[in-house]
N, C-alpha and C positions, 0 to 999 in steps of 0.2 A: 491500573485495573487494567485487566487484558481479557478482552471478547472475541470470541469468533464467529465470523461472519460467514452464514450458510451460503450466500452466494453474492456476487459483485453489485448485482441490481438492489442488494438491502443497503447498500452506502447512498444509493442515488434518491431512495425514496423519502417523500416528503414525510411520514412517520418518523423515519430516521433522525434525519435533519432537524426535525422537532424536538426529540429528546436530546442531541446532542446540542442543540442551542440552550436548556432548560440547565445545562450544567455550567455553563459561562458564569463569571469571566474565570478561564483558563489563566494557570500561573503558579505562583509560589505558593505551596499549599493547598493547591487544587489542580494538580497535573492533569492534562488531557488525558483520555484514555486512550488507549492502545487498540488495535484491531489487528486481526489475523485473518488472513486471506489465503485460501486454496485456489490456484489456479492454472492454467497452461501457459507457458510464456509465448506469446506472440512476437514479441520482437525487443531489442535491447539495442543501446547506444550508450558507449561510451565517451563523456565529456570532459569538457576542462584541458587547460595546457598539458597536463599529464596523465591524463583520462582517467583522473581519481574519483569522477563521478559518474552515475550510471542513470539512465532513463529508462526504463522497462513498460510494456505495455504486455496485459495480462488480459486473458479472455476465458470466459466460461459461456455456458450456454445462455445466460442472462444479459451478459453485457462486457465492456471493457472498464480497463482500470489501468487509469496514468500512475505510475509508480516512480518518485526522484529518490536515489540514495547518495547522499553526500558521504564523500570518503568510504566509498564502497569497499567491501571486503566479498564482492562475488563469487560464487563457486564455477566451475566451467560450465557454462550453460548452452543449450541449445534450444532453437525454435521448437515449441511443441512439450518440451519439457513440463513436468507439473512440479510448483515451486510451490511453500510457504514463505510469504512476506508479512512482517510485523510491523507496523508503523502508526504514526497519528494520522487522522485524517484532515484534511484540507478542503471544506465543504465549500469555501469559495471559488479556489482552483480546481475542485473534484480531481484530489492528487492525494495517494498516499504517500507520507514522508516516510521511507524506510530505516529502518534501526536492524533489521535481520532479515535475511533471505536464506531459504534453503531448500536443497532438491529435495523432493518427496518421490522415496521410490516406490 
């Protein structure tokens, strides 16, 4: 299931975290929900021996979001670009684990 998130602060709210925890345990037969977030790219770094992973920081007027993408397929991005990322949210580490990233025109 995919949910559009209106602003980054929503992912950090206690109400959101309570709802996310109610759906646990996640796993086979109960896949974790995915969330889509639109925000400006503040920073990005390629990681790994072959730069196959990416760490992004997104920002909107409500806050910052850390994003990790293993074996990324990043489009060519620049600081300040408006992007839409989709992934699962790890509320323990406060990071979105990305499966898709697109540049919003």
